VOPAGU-2260 file (C-alpha; in pm, 1 decimal, decimal comma):
REM VOPAGU-2260
SITE   aa  ch    i         X         Y         Z
SITE  MET   A    0    3233,1    5342,7   12899,2
SITE  LYS   A    1    3450,9    5262,2   12598,8
SITE  LYS   A    2    3489,0    5548,4   12351,2
SITE  PRO   A    3    3388,7    5479,1   11987,3
SITE  LEU   A    4    3671,6    5437,8   11742,2
SITE  PRO   A    5    3754,0    5745,0   11532,4
SITE  ALA   A    6    3585,4    5761,0   11193,7
SITE  GLY   A    7    3775,2    5561,7   10931,4
SITE  VAL   A    8    3984,1    5352,9   11173,5
SITE  ASP   A    9    3818,1    5026,9   11066,2
SITE  ARG   A   10    3910,8    5083,3   10704,5
SITE  TYR   A   11    4264,0    5187,5   10803,0
SITE  THR   A   12    4311,4    4865,0   10998,0
SITE  PHE   A   13    4162,9    4661,3   10716,1
SITE  LEU   A   14    4398,1    4806,2   10454,2
SITE  THR   A   15    4717,0    4808,3   10662,0
SITE  GLN   A   16    4694,4    4486,7   10863,7
SITE  THR   A   17    4511,2    4228,2   10653,1
SITE  PRO   A   18    4764,1    3993,4   10481,7
SITE  VAL   A   19    4806,1    4105,8   10121,0
SITE  ASN   A   20    4730,8    3759,5    9980,9
SITE  ARG   A   21    4382,2    3788,2   10134,1
SITE  LEU   A   22    4336,1    4164,2   10106,2
SITE  ILE   A   23    4407,4    4206,3    9734,5
SITE  PRO   A   24    4167,1    3929,8    9617,1
SITE  ARG   A   25    3896,7    4071,3    9843,1
SITE  LEU   A   26    3934,4    4415,6    9686,2
SITE  ALA   A   27    4004,6    4276,8    9340,2
SITE  VAL   A   28    3689,7    4068,0    9290,4
SITE  PRO   A   29    3458,0    4372,0    9270,9
SITE  THR   A   30    3707,5    4562,7    9055,1
SITE  ILE   A   31    3754,5    4266,5    8821,0
SITE  ILE   A   32    3377,8    4250,4    8781,4
SITE  SER   A   33    3374,3    4628,4    8726,9
SITE  MET   A   34    3639,8    4607,8    8454,9
SITE  LEU   A   35    3471,8    4311,5    8286,6
SITE  VAL   A   36    3149,7    4511,5    8293,2
SITE  THR   A   37    3334,6    4801,9    8128,1
SITE  GLY   A   38    3474,5    4560,8    7871,0
SITE  ILE   A   39    3126,8    4424,0    7804,1
SITE  TYR   A   40    3007,5    4782,1    7766,5
SITE  ASN   A   41    3266,1    4831,3    7493,2
SITE  THR   A   42    3199,2    4500,7    7316,9
SITE  ALA   A   43    2817,4    4501,8    7337,8
SITE  ASP   A   44    2775,0    4773,7    7077,2
SITE  THR   A   45    3033,2    4605,1    6852,5
SITE  TYR   A   46    2847,1    4273,8    6874,1
SITE  PHE   A   47    2497,1    4405,3    6812,7
SITE  VAL   A   48    2602,2    4657,6    6547,2
SITE  GLY   A   49    2795,6    4376,3    6381,9
SITE  GLN   A   50    2459,9    4220,5    6296,0
SITE  ILE   A   51    2378,2    4525,6    6080,6
SITE  SER   A   52    2674,0    4555,6    5840,9
SITE  THR   A   53    3052,4    4563,7    5810,2
SITE  GLN   A   54    3033,3    4941,3    5757,4
SITE  ALA   A   55    2836,5    4990,9    6079,9
SITE  THR   A   56    3088,0    4777,3    6270,3
SITE  ALA   A   57    3372,1    4986,3    6127,9
SITE  ALA   A   58    3192,6    5312,7    6217,4
SITE  VAL   A   59    3149,7    5213,1    6581,8
SITE  GLY   A   60    3513,5    5103,5    6590,6
SITE  LEU   A   61    3619,7    5443,9    6462,6
SITE  VAL   A   62    3424,2    5631,0    6730,4
SITE  PHE   A   63    3586,5    5415,2    6996,4
SITE  SER   A   64    3892,6    5640,2    6967,0
SITE  VAL   A   65    3677,7    5938,0    7072,4
SITE  MET   A   66    3529,6    5738,8    7360,2
SITE  ALA   A   67    3883,6    5651,3    7465,0
SITE  ILE   A   68    3966,9    6022,0    7493,7
SITE  ILE   A   69    3655,6    6082,3    7706,3
SITE  GLN   A   70    3750,4    5789,5    7927,9
SITE  ALA   A   71    4107,7    5917,9    7942,0
SITE  PHE   A   72    4002,9    6245,6    8101,2
SITE  GLY   A   73    3763,9    6064,4    8334,6
SITE  PHE   A   74    4047,5    5842,1    8455,9
SITE  PHE   A   75    4280,2    6142,4    8464,9
SITE  CYS   A   76    4058,5    6322,1    8717,9
SITE  GLY   A   77    3946,3    6002,1    8892,6
SITE  GLN   A   78    4280,0    5828,0    8941,9
SITE  GLY   A   79    4459,4    6158,0    8998,9
SITE  SER   A   80    4230,0    6248,8    9285,5
SITE  GLY   A   81    4187,3    5885,2    9396,2
SITE  ASN   A   82    4560,0    5822,8    9440,0
SITE  TYR   A   83    4594,3    6136,9    9648,3
SITE  ILE   A   84    4282,6    6059,1    9851,5
SITE  SER   A   85    4414,5    5714,9    9941,9
SITE  ARG   A   86    4756,6    5843,7   10046,2
SITE  MET   A   87    4597,8    6118,2   10257,6
SITE  LEU   A   88    4361,6    5873,3   10428,2
SITE  GLY   A   89    4659,2    5647,1   10497,1
SITE  ALA   A   90    4837,1    5944,3   10654,3
SITE  GLY   A   91    4525,8    6046,2   10853,2
SITE  GLU   A   92    4462,0    6370,8   10656,8
SITE  LYS   A   93    4087,3    6342,4   10596,1
SITE  LYS   A   94    4025,8    6713,5   10523,0
SITE  GLU   A   95    4270,0    6706,7   10232,7
SITE  ALA   A   96    4111,0    6384,6   10105,9
SITE  ASN   A   97    3763,3    6544,3   10111,6
SITE  GLU   A   98    3879,5    6850,4    9919,7
SITE  ALA   A   99    4069,3    6643,8    9661,3
SITE  ALA   A  100    3759,6    6429,9    9593,0
SITE  SER   A  101    3528,3    6725,2    9525,7
SITE  THR   A  102    3793,2    6907,1    9321,1
SITE  GLY   A  103    3854,9    6602,7    9099,7
SITE  PHE   A  104    3481,8    6567,9    9036,9
SITE  ALA   A  105    3444,9    6938,0    8951,1
SITE  MET   A  106    3733,8    6920,5    8704,0
SITE  ALA   A  107    3576,3    6622,8    8526,3
SITE  LEU   A  108    3238,9    6796,3    8500,1
SITE  ILE   A  109    3393,6    7108,1    8346,9
SITE  ILE   A  110    3602,6    6908,4    8098,3
SITE  GLY   A  111    3303,3    6690,0    8007,5
SITE  LEU   A  112    3084,6    6988,7    7924,1
SITE  LEU   A  113    3363,3    7132,2    7707,0
SITE  PHE   A  114    3392,5    6801,6    7520,2
SITE  THR   A  115    3019,5    6795,5    7452,0
SITE  THR   A  116    3007,9    7152,8    7324,0
SITE  VAL   A  117    3317,5    7146,5    7103,4
SITE  GLY   A  118    3262,6    6789,5    6983,1
SITE  ILE   A  119    2907,3    6844,5    6859,9
SITE  LEU   A  120    3007,6    7165,7    6680,6
SITE  PHE   A  121    3282,1    6984,1    6485,9
SITE  VAL   A  122    3144,6    6630,0    6475,2
SITE  LYS   A  123    3182,8    6575,0    6097,8
SITE  PRO   A  124    3543,0    6701,7    6067,9
SITE  ILE   A  125    3633,2    6489,2    6371,7
SITE  ALA   A  126    3480,0    6180,6    6207,4
SITE  VAL   A  127    3688,1    6238,2    5893,3
SITE  PHE   A  128    4000,8    6296,6    6101,7
SITE  ILE   A  129    3965,1    5966,7    6291,9
SITE  GLY   A  130    3947,7    5771,8    5965,6
SITE  ALA   A  131    3585,5    5762,2    5849,1
SITE  THR   A  132    3549,0    5663,7    5484,5
SITE  PRO   A  133    3263,8    5773,1    5252,9
SITE  THR   A  134    3084,0    5446,9    5336,5
SITE  THR   A  135    3121,1    5483,0    5715,7
SITE  LEU   A  136    3093,2    5861,2    5759,6
SITE  SER   A  137    2716,6    5882,5    5812,7
SITE  ASP   A  138    2705,9    5608,5    6078,2
SITE  ALA   A  139    3018,4    5743,7    6249,0
SITE  VAL   A  140    2870,2    6095,9    6276,5
SITE  THR   A  141    2536,4    5963,0    6405,6
SITE  TYR   A  142    2698,5    5742,8    6668,7
SITE  MET   A  143    2955,3    6001,3    6777,6
SITE  ARG   A  144    2707,6    6289,5    6817,7
SITE  ILE   A  145    2504,5    6092,1    7072,5
SITE  ILE   A  146    2813,1    5965,6    7255,1
SITE  LEU   A  147    2938,2    6323,6    7292,9
SITE  ILE   A  148    2611,3    6424,9    7461,7
SITE  GLY   A  149    2690,4    6170,7    7732,2
SITE  ALA   A  150    3052,7    6283,8    7782,2
SITE  PRO   A  151    2990,5    6460,4    8119,8
SITE  PHE   A  152    2814,6    6152,4    8260,2
SITE  MET   A  153    3090,6    5925,4    8132,0
SITE  MET   A  154    3372,6    6133,4    8277,7
SITE  CYS   A  155    3206,7    6191,5    8614,6
SITE  GLN   A  156    3112,1    5828,8    8667,8
SITE  PHE   A  157    3474,6    5724,4    8605,6
SITE  VAL   A  158    3583,4    5981,5    8866,3
SITE  ILE   A  159    3348,0    5854,9    9136,3
SITE  ASN   A  160    3424,1    5493,1    9050,0
SITE  ASN   A  161    3799,1    5546,5    9092,3
SITE  GLN   A  162    3759,7    5752,4    9409,2
SITE  LEU   A  163    3549,3    5478,4    9568,2
SITE  ARG   A  164    3804,8    5213,2    9473,7
SITE  PHE   A  165    4093,6    5408,2    9624,1
SITE  GLN   A  166    3899,3    5442,1    9947,6
SITE  GLY   A  167    3866,4    5063,0    9961,2
SITE  ALA   A  168    3494,3    5073,9    9870,7
SITE  ALA   A  169    3524,1    4853,5    9563,2
SITE  MET   A  170    3177,6    4702,1    9612,4
SITE  TYR   A  171    3003,0    5036,3    9568,3
SITE  ALA   A  172    3211,2    5099,3    9256,6
SITE  MET   A  173    3117,4    4760,4    9113,1
SITE  VAL   A  174    2743,4    4801,4    9171,9
SITE  GLY   A  175    2742,9    5140,2    8999,3
SITE  LEU   A  176    2905,7    5009,7    8682,1
SITE  LEU   A  177    2700,1    4690,9    8683,6
SITE  CYS   A  178    2370,3    4880,7    8681,5
SITE  GLY   A  179    2473,1    5078,4    8375,2
SITE  ALA   A  180    2607,1    4773,9    8190,2
SITE  VAL   A  181    2289,7    4571,7    8242,9
SITE  LEU   A  182    2081,0    4860,0    8108,3
SITE  ASN   A  183    2312,1    4901,6    7807,4
SITE  ILE   A  184    2300,5    4534,0    7714,0
SITE  PHE   A  185    1920,6    4530,3    7751,5
SITE  LEU   A  186    1867,4    4845,4    7543,4
SITE  ASP   A  187    2108,5    4754,5    7260,8
SITE  PRO   A  188    1896,3    4484,9    7088,3
SITE  LEU   A  189    1574,1    4662,8    7180,9
SITE  LEU   A  190    1668,7    4993,0    7017,7
SITE  ILE   A  191    1870,3    4848,8    6727,8
SITE  PHE   A  192    1639,3    4568,8    6614,0
SITE  VAL   A  193    1294,4    4625,2    6767,7
SITE  PHE   A  194    1278,2    5002,4    6713,1
SITE  HIS   A  195    1506,8    4986,4    6405,9
SITE  MET   A  196    1728,1    5274,0    6524,8
SITE  GLY   A  197    2054,6    5123,1    6396,8
SITE  VAL   A  198    2378,0    5275,1    6525,9
SITE  ALA   A  199    2180,6    5559,7    6687,4
SITE  GLY   A  200    2009,7    5301,9    6908,4
SITE  ALA   A  201    2346,1    5156,1    7009,1
SITE  ALA   A  202    2472,5    5502,4    7105,0
SITE  ILE   A  203    2157,1    5584,5    7305,0
SITE  ALA   A  204    2191,9    5253,5    7489,9
SITE  THR   A  205    2553,0    5333,7    7580,9
SITE  VAL   A  206    2479,1    5688,3    7699,7
SITE  SER   A  207    2176,8    5570,1    7900,6
SITE  GLY   A  208    2391,9    5311,3    8074,9
SITE  GLN   A  209    2658,5    5568,9    8155,8
SITE  ALA   A  210    2398,2    5806,7    8300,1
SITE  ILE   A  211    2251,4    5536,1    8525,3
SITE  SER   A  212    2599,6    5436,5    8643,0
SITE  PHE   A  213    2671,5    5797,8    8729,6
SITE  VAL   A  214    2355,2    5831,6    8940,4
SITE  VAL   A  215    2410,3    5503,0    9126,3
SITE  LEU   A  216    2777,8    5583,6    9193,9
SITE  LEU   A  217    2687,9    5932,4    9316,5
SITE  ILE   A  218    2446,0    5778,0    9564,0
SITE  GLY   A  219    2709,3    5521,4    9667,7
SITE  SER   A  220    2961,6    5795,1    9741,4
SITE  SER   A  221    2735,6    5921,3   10022,2
SITE  LYS   A  222    2715,6    5583,8   10200,9
SITE  GLY   A  223    2917,2    5445,9   10491,4
SITE  GLU   A  224    3267,2    5582,7   10545,2
SITE  ASN   A  225    3292,3    5707,6   10186,1
SITE  ILE   A  226    3388,5    6069,0   10121,2
SITE  ARG   A  227    3089,4    6291,1   10043,4
SITE  LEU   A  228    3121,8    6515,2    9739,1
SITE  SER   A  229    3035,6    6877,7    9810,4
SITE  THR   A  230    3066,2    7207,6    9623,4
SITE  ARG   A  231    3195,9    7359,0    9949,0
SITE  ASN   A  232    3505,3    7137,7    9925,7
SITE  VAL   A  233    3599,6    7230,1    9567,8
SITE  ARG   A  234    3946,2    7389,9    9564,4
SITE  LEU   A  235    4058,2    7469,0    9208,6
SITE  GLY   A  236    4394,0    7595,1    9329,8
SITE  ARG   A  237    4753,3    7506,5    9246,7
SITE  HIS   A  238    4800,3    7243,9    9518,1
SITE  TYR   A  239    4511,6    7012,0    9430,4
SITE  ILE   A  240    4540,4    7060,9    9056,5
SITE  PHE   A  241    4909,5    6965,3    9078,8
SITE  GLU   A  242    4831,1    6652,1    9281,7
SITE  ILE   A  243    4552,0    6548,1    9044,7
SITE  VAL   A  244    4772,7    6609,0    8740,4
SITE  ASN   A  245    5066,1    6421,1    8897,5
SITE  GLY   A  246    4852,8    6121,7    8990,8
SITE  GLY   A  247    4628,0    6128,2    8684,7
SITE  MET   A  248    4870,4    6205,8    8404,2
SITE  PRO   A  249    4971,9    5838,7    8360,9
SITE  SER   A  250    4604,2    5750,0    8306,2
SITE  LEU   A  251    4565,2    6036,7    8061,7
SITE  PHE   A  252    4873,0    5921,9    7871,3
SITE  ARG   A  253    4758,6    5559,8    7874,4
SITE  GLN   A  254    4403,9    5628,2    7758,6
SITE  GLY   A  255    4492,7    5925,9    7540,3
SITE  MET   A  256    4764,4    5734,3    7359,9
SITE  SER   A  257    4516,7    5451,0    7312,4
SITE  SER   A  258    4292,7    5694,6    7129,0
SITE  VAL   A  259    4576,1    5821,8    6909,7
SITE  ALA   A  260    4680,0    5462,5    6846,0
SITE  ALA   A  261    4323,5    5370,5    6747,8
SITE  ILE   A  262    4309,7    5658,5    6499,6
SITE  LEU   A  263    4641,4    5561,1    6340,5
SITE  LEU   A  264    4544,3    5194,2    6340,1
SITE  ASN   A  265    4212,5    5268,4    6169,3
SITE  THR   A  266    4367,2    5492,6    5903,5
SITE  SER   A  267    4637,4    5233,4    5828,3
SITE  ALA   A  268    4380,8    4953,4    5819,1
SITE  ALA   A  269    4162,4    5157,2    5581,8
SITE  ARG   A  270    4459,0    5222,4    5354,7
SITE  TYR   A  271    4575,0    4862,2    5331,3
SITE  GLY   A  272    4250,8    4666,0    5375,1
SITE  GLY   A  273    3943,0    4890,9    5358,3
SITE  ASP   A  274    3631,9    4864,1    5577,2
SITE  ALA   A  275    3684,6    4491,1    5641,8
SITE  ALA   A  276    4029,6    4558,9    5787,8
SITE  ILE   A  277    3894,5    4840,8    6007,2
SITE  ALA   A  278    3619,4    4611,7    6133,3
SITE  GLY   A  279    3858,9    4321,2    6194,7
SITE  MET   A  280    4112,2    4529,2    6384,4
SITE  SER   A  281    3833,8    4695,9    6585,4
SITE  ILE   A  282    3706,3    4355,3    6693,4
SITE  VAL   A  283    4056,6    4245,2    6796,8
SITE  THR   A  284    4097,6    4565,0    6999,5
SITE  ARG   A  285    3772,0    4499,4    7184,0
SITE  VAL   A  286    3851,3    4131,8    7248,5
SITE  THR   A  287    4200,6    4198,4    7385,1
SITE  MET   A  288    4062,6    4483,7    7594,4
SITE  LEU   A  289    3806,7    4246,7    7744,4
SITE  MET   A  290    4085,4    4000,0    7828,1
SITE  CYS   A  291    4302,0    4272,3    7980,3
SITE  SER   A  292    4009,4    4419,1    8174,6
SITE  ALA   A  293    4018,5    4132,5    8424,6
SITE  LEU   A  294    4392,6    4185,8    8476,6
SITE  ILE   A  295    4342,8    4560,5    8511,2
SITE  GLY   A  296    4066,4    4494,4    8763,0
SITE  PHE   A  297    4306,3    4273,7    8959,2
SITE  GLY   A  298    4563,8    4552,0    8950,4
SITE  GLN   A  299    4305,5    4807,5    9057,1
SITE  GLY   A  300    4235,6    4589,8    9359,4
SITE  TYR   A  301    4606,1    4625,4    9437,1
SITE  GLN   A  302    4621,7    5003,7    9387,8
SITE  PRO   A  303    4439,2    5112,0    9706,5
SITE  VAL   A  304    4652,4    4863,6    9902,0
SITE  CYS   A  305    4960,1    5011,0    9734,8
SITE  SER   A  306    4883,4    5382,1    9785,4
SITE  PHE   A  307    4730,0    5345,0   10133,7
SITE  ASN   A  308    5022,4    5142,7   10269,6
SITE  TYR   A  309    5278,4    5361,4   10094,5
SITE  GLY   A  310    5119,2    5663,9   10263,2
SITE  ALA   A  311    5129,8    5479,3   10595,2
SITE  GLY   A  312    5500,7    5394,8   10549,8
SITE  LEU   A  313    5441,8    5018,4   10510,9
SITE  LYS   A  314    5647,3    4975,5   10194,0
SITE  LYS   A  315    5712,7    4602,9   10226,3
SITE  ARG   A  316    5339,0    4541,8   10185,1
SITE  VAL   A  317    5354,5    4740,3    9859,7
SITE  ARG   A  318    5631,8    4513,4    9727,8
SITE  ASP   A  319    5467,8    4191,0    9845,1
SITE  GLY   A  320    5140,4    4290,9    9683,0
SITE  PHE   A  321    5314,4    4368,4    9353,0
SITE  PHE   A  322    5469,0    4023,2    9316,7
SITE  PHE   A  323    5147,6    3855,2    9432,6
SITE  CYS   A  324    4962,1    4025,4    9145,0
SITE  ILE   A  325    5235,3    3946,0    8890,9
SITE  LYS   A  326    5217,9    3576,5    8974,8
SITE  TYR   A  327    4844,2    3526,3    8942,5
SITE  GLY   A  328    4792,0    3780,2    8664,7
SITE  SER   A  329    5045,0    3604,0    8441,4
SITE  VAL   A  330    4875,7    3267,8    8493,8
SITE  PHE   A  331    4536,2    3414,7    8403,1
SITE  LEU   A  332    4652,4    3585,5    8083,5
SITE  THR   A  333    4845,1    3277,8    7970,7
SITE  CYS   A  334    4535,0    3058,9    8000,3
SITE  THR   A  335    4306,4    3301,9    7820,0
SITE  SER   A  336    4567,6    3363,1    7549,6
SITE  VAL   A  337    4589,1    2993,0    7468,2
SITE  LEU   A  338    4211,1    2975,3    7427,5
SITE  CYS   A  339    4202,9    3283,6    7205,2
SITE  PHE   A  340    4484,4    3150,1    6987,3
SITE  LEU   A  341    4302,6    2820,5    6933,1
SITE  PHE   A  342    3960,7    2971,6    6863,3
SITE  ALA   A  343    4054,4    3303,3    6699,5
SITE  PRO   A  344    3837,7    3259,5    6382,9
SITE  GLN   A  345    3532,6    3162,4    6587,9
SITE  ILE   A  346    3579,8    3456,7    6825,1
SITE  VAL   A  347    3608,9    3712,2    6544,2
SITE  GLY   A  348    3326,2    3548,1    6351,5
SITE  TRP   A  349    3098,5    3580,4    6653,1
SITE  PHE   A  350    3109,7    3957,2    6606,1
SITE  ARG   A  351    3094,6    3965,1    6225,6
SITE  SER   A  352    3064,3    3667,6    5989,0
SITE  ASP   A  353    3228,2    3844,8    5693,1
SITE  PRO   A  354    3514,1    3618,0    5565,2
SITE  GLU   A  355    3742,8    3917,3    5502,3
SITE  VAL   A  356    3686,5    4048,4    5855,0
SITE  ILE   A  357    3755,2    3703,3    6001,2
SITE  ALA   A  358    4076,5    3663,1    5799,5
SITE  VAL   A  359    4219,4    3995,8    5918,9
SITE  GLY   A  360    4096,6    3962,8    6277,3
SITE  SER   A  361    4208,3    3601,7    6329,1
SITE  PHE   A  362    4568,7    3664,4    6229,8
SITE  ALA   A  363    4590,5    3986,6    6431,9
SITE  LEU   A  364    4433,7    3824,4    6739,3
SITE  ARG   A  365    4673,3    3530,4    6729,7
SITE  CYS   A  366    4972,0    3762,6    6702,2
SITE  GLU   A  367    4849,2    3970,6    6995,1
SITE  VAL   A  368    4780,2    3682,4    7235,9
SITE  CYS   A  369    5130,6    3544,6    7180,6
SITE  VAL   A  370    5269,5    3840,7    7376,3
SITE  LEU   A  371    4968,5    3923,4    7594,8
SITE  PRO   A  372    5091,9    3745,4    7913,0
SITE  PHE   A  373    5390,6    3984,7    7924,3
SITE  LEU   A  374    5148,8    4274,0    7972,1
SITE  THR   A  375    5094,4    4162,1    8331,3
SITE  PHE   A  376    5429,4    4312,0    8427,9
SITE  VAL   A  377    5371,5    4624,1    8217,1
SITE  PHE   A  378    5026,7    4699,3    8361,7
SITE  LEU   A  379    5120,1    4623,2    8722,8
SITE  THR   A  380    5434,9    4834,7    8699,7
SITE  ASN   A  381    5232,8    5128,0    8573,3
SITE  MET   A  382    4971,3    5089,0    8847,6
SITE  MET   A  383    5229,9    5058,5    9123,0
SITE  LEU   A  384    5424,9    5364,8    9007,6
SITE  GLN   A  385    5106,9    5567,1    8972,7
SITE  ALA   A  386    4973,0    5464,4    9314,3
SITE  ILE   A  387    5291,5    5567,8    9498,1
SITE  GLY   A  388    5299,5    5907,1    9326,8
SITE  LYS   A  389    5587,4    5849,0    9082,0
SITE  GLY   A  390    5415,0    6046,9    8809,4
SITE  PHE   A  391    5698,4    6069,6    8555,1
SITE  LYS   A  392    5789,2    5699,9    8560,2
SITE  ALA   A  393    5422,8    5602,4    8558,8
SITE  SER   A  394    5360,5    5829,0    8260,7
SITE  LEU   A  395    5642,3    5659,5    8068,7
SITE  THR   A  396    5503,5    5309,9    8127,8
SITE  SER   A  397    5144,5    5415,9    8061,1
SITE  SER   A  398    5224,4    5580,0    7728,0
SITE  ALA   A  399    5468,2    5311,7    7606,0
SITE  ARG   A  400    5230,1    5050,4    7469,7
SITE  SER   A  401    5005,5    5283,0    7269,7
SITE  GLY   A  402    5234,9    5580,2    7224,3
SITE  ILE   A  403    5611,7    5573,6    7259,6
SITE  PHE   A  404    5646,9    5243,8    7072,6
SITE  PHE   A  405    5316,2    5198,9    6890,7
SITE  ILE   A  406    5312,4    5529,3    6702,5
SITE  PRO   A  407    5650,3    5493,4    6526,9
SITE  LEU   A  408    5582,7    5124,6    6458,8
SITE  ILE   A  409    5241,1    5187,4    6297,7
SITE  LEU   A  410    5406,5    5447,1    6076,0
SITE  ILE   A  411    5690,7    5211,4    5973,0
SITE  LEU   A  412    5567,5    4849,1    5966,4
SITE  PRO   A  413    5267,9    4884,8    5730,0
SITE  GLY   A  414    5492,7    5057,5    5477,3
SITE  LEU   A  415    5724,5    4755,7    5489,7
SITE  PHE   A  416    5472,8    4469,5    5517,1
SITE  GLY   A  417    5136,4    4613,0    5409,6
SITE  LEU   A  418    4833,1    4483,5    5599,5
SITE  ARG   A  419    5052,3    4232,4    5787,2
SITE  GLY   A  420    5244,0    4529,8    5925,7
SITE  VAL   A  421    4917,3    4672,4    6062,1
SITE  GLU   A  422    4835,5    4339,1    6226,5
SITE  ILE   A  423    5173,4    4294,5    6400,4
SITE  THR   A  424    5223,4    4651,7    6523,4
SITE  GLN   A  425    5054,5    4610,7    6862,1
SITE  PRO   A  426    5236,1    4287,4    6958,2
SITE  ALA   A  427    5569,1    4449,0    6866,4
SITE  ALA   A  428    5487,3    4755,0    7077,9
SITE  ASP   A  429    5390,8    4529,6    7371,1
SITE  LEU   A  430    5730,7    4357,7    7370,5
SITE  CYS   A  431    5910,5    4691,9    7365,1
SITE  SER   A  432    5694,0    4812,0    7655,1
SITE  LEU   A  433    5806,9    4516,1    7865,3
SITE  LEU   A  434    6172,1    4608,4    7810,3
SITE  LEU   A  435    6097,6    4958,3    7940,2
SITE  ALA   A  436    5884,7    4848,5    8236,8
SITE  VAL   A  437    6137,4    4608,2    8393,2
SITE  PRO   A  438    6406,9    4863,7    8492,3
SITE  LEU   A  439    6148,8    5124,3    8596,9
SITE  ALA   A  440    5975,8    4875,2    8828,3
SITE  PHE   A  441    6289,1    4746,6    8995,7
SITE  SER   A  442    6428,2    5096,7    9048,7
SITE  GLU   A  443    6142,7    5145,9    9297,5
SITE  LEU   A  444    6099,1    4792,9    9429,4
SITE  LYS   A  445    6459,9    4773,9    9551,5
SITE  THR   A  446    6382,4    5063,9    9789,2
SITE  MET   A  447    6098,0    4866,0    9950,6
SITE  GLU   A  448    6291,6    4562,4   10075,2
């Protein structure tokens, strides 16, 4: 009688033997959908709140920087543990993978509860710090207070989502996010317009969607070959914390710097253009994020292939997968950038029909999409370096676009060019990020020939 295959061997074979040009698209489709869903999450509130007023649109845009920090720590724990899980599964070390998964989840839960407690206690000073004006302060505080209540759900669902992806279970990850997004989009108009709850309704819709995603993802993590989360496997010791920090720090830098960048962008926009400029730049941020979300989803389909095969010693597959993603990602972003350049006023106007908002947003969007295709190399370099455990290099590439280059530029360019300086800061930072990413990528790729 033939003995059954050891647990996990089917997934190992799938990830190490399937040709990368078939494997990556198969894993990427669910993650692309997941990232588009996340992008829709982030744009739904902006769209529906945009029907209320310019001030409400600006307020939600301001709080996005706080949401970015919450997401940053969720990705920090999720990708930190997920990268390590995938490498351990590739090396056949399932016990270590189990313990890393539960430890990453526990860290996110603890951090999420701290965010809720501290954030609610200091919600008004935080709103002022992130750029709220007298006309946007009330809406910003209302929206932020509710979002902070959902911080533990938000962080933990990002952890489970990333852990599932790195195990090659992208379908479970997609379904979890999709359930929450559908609920959010359904509740937004219902609570905002039918029950007349304004920005509070938008926040409740978002938190409700995050909570449902968390529950569905938690259930998904107990299915099939997926690692089961258990309090018995939590190990808050030096080894696992180091591995999670090493693998997750690039995500924390990337998302955290995005939050800092959003704060600086909003304060500069308020100084040189008022609420209309804040609203316009917030819309552009959401639109470009939605465009990049598909590329990031494609890259996230590559990451488990990258880390699993790197752990298994199959480095040529890591290199082949990288260039496969660069090729098709660049084509996608070029096509979408052309469309956004041509229809920039209509796209911005769809969110808010204020002529001042459209004027600011259209120019900024056109500047951004001129350089957007170059981000394919930047994003894929960061994901590859992170997946193979090169924490320092990955942290440099992840913090470049919104930190290393953006922060000095947003402090210099508006002083020289006024509002135009605010609008061109992100494109300038993107070009500088490409110049940094190229040598960092090839320093590793040349070892994989």
